[in-house]
N, C-alpha and C positions, 0 to 999 in steps of 0.2 A: 258701845252704844253711851252717850254723853249722860254726864248723872249733874251736869248743872240745872239754873233753875227753869222751869220753861214757861211760858207767855204767861201772859198774868198774875206772873210775882212768885205762879206756887212753885211750891217746893219740892221736884223731884224724890223720890225718896235714895235714904242713904246707900250707900254702895257697901257690899257685904259680898264673901264667900260663904255660902250657903255650904250645911254638911250634905254631904252629895251619896247616893248610895244605889248601886245595880238589884234590880232581883229579876230573876225569870219568870213565867208568870203561874206554874205548878205554884209558887213562893208568896205567892199573893192572900193575906189570910185578908179574913172579913174589916179589923179594924183598915184595915190600908184602902179598902174597897172602899168604906163611907167615904175617908177624910178623901180619896183619886172622884166621886163622886158629887162632895161639897165643892172641890178645885173646879169639876166641873160648871156646878150650876154656880159659880161667880164669873168661872172665865164667858159664858153664855152671856149673861146680860150686857155685857163689854160687846161680845163677837154680835149683838142682834142689832146695835148701833153703827157698829162698823160695816157690814152686809148692808144697813140701810142707804149709806154713805158710796157701796159701790155699787151699788144692784139698780138704783130707785137712778135711769136715768130715761133718757126719751119722754120725759112725760109721766112719767111714775112707776110703780111693780110694775114685775113680769109677772106673765100670767102662769107661766108656768116654772116648778120648781124641784127638786128631789130631798126629800125631808127622811131621816134617821126616826126608827120606831121606837128600838130600843134606845140600852145605854150604853155610851163607847166603849165599855169595859169589854161588849161581847167579840169587840173586833181582833186584838191578838188570839185567842181560841180559831183564830181560822189562820192562822201560820203554825209552824211547826215547829219554830223556833220565836220566842218575839224575848224582846228586854226591856226593862222600864222602867229608865232613870228617875232618881226622886232628887228634890232637892229642899230642904230644913229648911228654918230658918237656926242660922245659932245658936239662938238661947233656950231651941227644940220646941218654942210655941209653935209648930204648924207645917203642917206641908206647903210649902210656896210656888214652888212648880215640877213637871212631869213630863219627858219625853220620853215616848214608846219607837221603835225601834222593829221590826222583821225583818231575820236576816234570812237569807237565799241561796240555794248552791244553782249558777247557770251554766248553757253551754254559751256563750259570749265565742261566734266565726267557729265553731269547732275546738275551743278553749275552756277548760273547767275556770269561774271569775268565782268568787265569794262575793253578795253585794248586799250590803242593809237597804231598807228603804222604811223611810220612814214619815207616819204620815200624821198625828200630831205629837203638838208640842203646846202644854197651855202654860201659863203664868201669875201669879193672882194678880188682879187688876191692880189691889193697893202695890205691885214691885216695879210693876213694866217702868222702863224707861231705868231700869236700873240698874243694869249691867246682866241679875241675874240671867236672863235669857242666852245670851250672849257669853256666860261660866257654864252654862249647863251644855250649851251645843257644846265649845270645846272640850268639856268632858264626856260628854257622848261619844266622838270622834276619836276620843283618846282611847278608850272603853272598847270601841271596831275593832280601833288598830290591833288589839291585846289580844282579840276572841282571832282577827286571822283575817278581816274581813279587808274588802282591797277599793271598793267604791262605793258612797251612799248613792243613793237617788232618793226623788218626791217628787211630785205633781202639784202643780199651782194651776189656780185657776188665771185665765189671762186679763182681766181684769182689775187681781189682785198687785199691782204695780207694785206695792212698799213692799210686802215677801218677798219679789222679787227682785228687789234690788237689794234687797239684804242677804241672799243667797248669793247672790254674783258678788258684789265683795265678802262673801263666804272661798270664795274661791269656786265656786259652784260657775256649770256653765248650763246654759240649750241647747240638750243635744238634738228637738226636736217639739212636735206640740201635736197634738192628736182632737180631729173635732168630732162634740159627740152632738147624733143629731137626735129630739125627739117626738117621735111620731104616734098618731093612734095608729091601732092596730086594724088591719083588713081581712074578711075575707075573699079567698081568689074569685074572681069571678073564669077564668079558661084557666084548661089544663097546665098541667106543667110543661114544659119544653123538655128539662135537663132533667129529668126523675129524680130532685134533691131527694135528700132520705138522712134520717137521724143513722150513727151506725156506732155500733158497740165500739165502746173503750177503746179495747186492745187492738179495736179495726183501725180507732184516729191516730195513737200513738206514735205508729211506723209513718205516717202520714204528715202530723207535720212535725216529726223528727226531719224526715227528706226535707221537707222546704224548707226549718229553722238552722239547723242544726250551723251550717258548713256555711251561712250567708244570715247570719242576724243571734234572738237572741231569745234563747230557751229557757225554764224550764229544766231542770239534768229528771227529777221523779214527777213526773207530770200526774200519775196515780195515787203517789205519797202524796201529793201537792194540795190538787184540783178537785181528783176524779171521786176522792171516797169523800169529801164534802156534800150533804145532804142539798145545797145551792146549786152544784151542777148539773147542771139541765140540758146534758147530753152535747156530741159532738153531727153537725151534719154536713155534707157532701153534696158533690154531681162537681161530674166531668166530662166530656165529647169527646173520642178517642183524633186520634190522627186519620188524616184523610190525602187524598191528593193535594200533596202543595201544601200542605195545611197541618201543625205540627196537635199533639193533643195538648186539652186544657183541662184546669179542673183550679177547685176552689172550695173554702172551707172554713166554717168558721162553727164559733163554741157558745154557745147560752148559755147564761146565770141567771138565776132565779134568787134576788131581792129584796128575799121575805121578811126580812128588815129594813125594807126604805118603801115608801109610798114614792106616787107624781104629786104635787098641788097643780091638778087643772079647774081657771076659774073656780077658785074658790072649793076645788071636794076632791078628795084625797083618791089615789086611785093605786092599783095592782098593776108592776110591768115588770118587762124582764129585758132582761141585758143580755143584745148581739156583742160580743166581741173576739179578738184580733183573726178578726175577714181577712183573708189571705185568696189570692187567686194567682196561676202564671199563664201564659197560654193567650193565642188571638181570640178564644172569647171567655175569657178570664172573667173581666169583670161582667158578662150577659148570667155568668154560671154562679161570681155572691151576689150578685141582685138578683137574682131567681133565689139563693137560698136564706136572702133574707125577705124576700114575700111567703118563702114556706114557713116559717115561721110564726111571720106577721099572723099565716091563716090560723097555724096552730094554734096564736094564742087567742084572737079573736075566736075560735070556737070553743074554750073552754072558759069564754068570760076575763080571759085580761085584754083590759083594752086600749095602754101601752106597748110600746117596746122603744127600745135607746138602742141605737149604732152606734158606730163607735170605726172613726177610720186616722191614719196618720196621717199628717200637713204634705211630706213631704211623698206624700205619692197623693197629685192633686185629680189624680183620672180618677180615683178608686172615692175620693169624697166629691168631685161634684159627679158622680153615678150617683152615688147616693143622696144630694140636697136637691134631684130632682124628682126623688120620688114623693108619690103624690102621699097625702093623710104627714108630710112634715111638717110639723110645729114648728121649730125650733133647732138652735144650734146653742152648744158654747165651744169655748178652746182652751183648753190646760197646758201647758206647757212641760214637757219633762225634763227635768233637769237631775243633774248628775255633779258629782265632784272626785276626786279620784283621794283617798283618807289624808295620805303622807304629803301630799303639796293641801290638800286644806290646813293642815294641823301647823302647817310654815304659814298659813297666810298666803298660800301663793296661788294665783289663776289656775288652774286645771287646764291642760294642755289635753290631755285625752279622751275622749269620754269611753262612756258604758260601748255605746252604741252608737256608731254613726249614721249621721241621717239618711233615708232613703235603704238602707239595712232595713228586714223583716224585723220585728220586736211585738214578741208575748206580751201583752198584756194585761198582766194578771188582776181576775174580777174583784180578787181581793182586794186591789190598793184604787180599786175605784171611789171614785168619792161620793159620798155621803151627802155632800151639799152642794147641788149645781144650780146655777140659775139659767134660762136659756131662753135667749135674746132671739127675736126674726131673725130669717133668713139673709144672712149679708153677702160682701165677698169673701170669704171665706179662708184664701187665698192669700191677706194679707193680714198682720194683725194690728192691733188696733192702738197695740204698746210703743207701734215703731218695734219692738224690739226682731230682730231677721231669726229665721231658724239657722242654723248653724249646714254648712254644708260638709264635704266629706273631707278637708280639711281641718274640722274642729277648729276655727277662728275663737276666738271669745269676743263676745259681748262686748 
């Protein structure tokens, strides 16, 4: 980023190299936590202004959005391994920037990959446009490479074109995008044709491994990473046996209880659950997946949880179209899935190989789920509003 003067004659902050430190979550002391909370409070004032510009379109603010109800510092505790990169002013006058990254061990098309996921970056508003953010981003990449990580991924709301272009300039590419739908929950009015059921965790793991392991991306240790957490609300499954002239079909989806967030609808805050990583196979797979959503929605409504969110990759247009036609859907938002090979990004080279190509099965980790999302009224979801296309299997860069 340039350090030249901004429009209106205001001087941009002087460029300098902050003192960088890295620490794992277990090393955070109370003094650091207080500093982090203070930086977040200063940053949030500016973020609120930016969000108004980004999302007050089409006549005013959206009536549906999600809101974090805890301090952001709880998020690293959801992951087995997280790293905090802090930047301090050279005169040691205080914290001016942080980057949070979580590290994951994944199976990608049957091969082991070590992947970093970055989900929080904060620069003190007084140091914006000083080059501090870019300097810290580079230090983060160096540290991740030293720790043996190969790829870095992140999710960016589609409307946030500024951040998208910054990530593209850093060498990242857009692998895919996912559509997240906000819907009211509803009690079922007719019997379930395919008898969906909640699986025991030890039943779910081999099914998930079978669906993902050789043609997609899945966490190696689901039990240790996801199922151990109290937010894990179960895996749900439905199947249809093979018949004459038709192969067997199955579908599975996982549910996450976002007790640390609420959905705001028409000025009131409500609880909700997330149905994520919906996968299906076979000729009746979509019908099975849709019935699983019905089943979870029924359970939510029966237990006074008024909203459900569910998601689909936009590289699976049939799933997107199936979900967007559901009764009760109020709106949707789109997140781009961006990634880069760390060794190439350090050389400021465009990435040429995504973590996983579009169209492959991607396990969407519920811990990565954005805690701030704005839902627009339903529109054509198979075209992006930013004009940034989804990568095909040849992974040509945007």
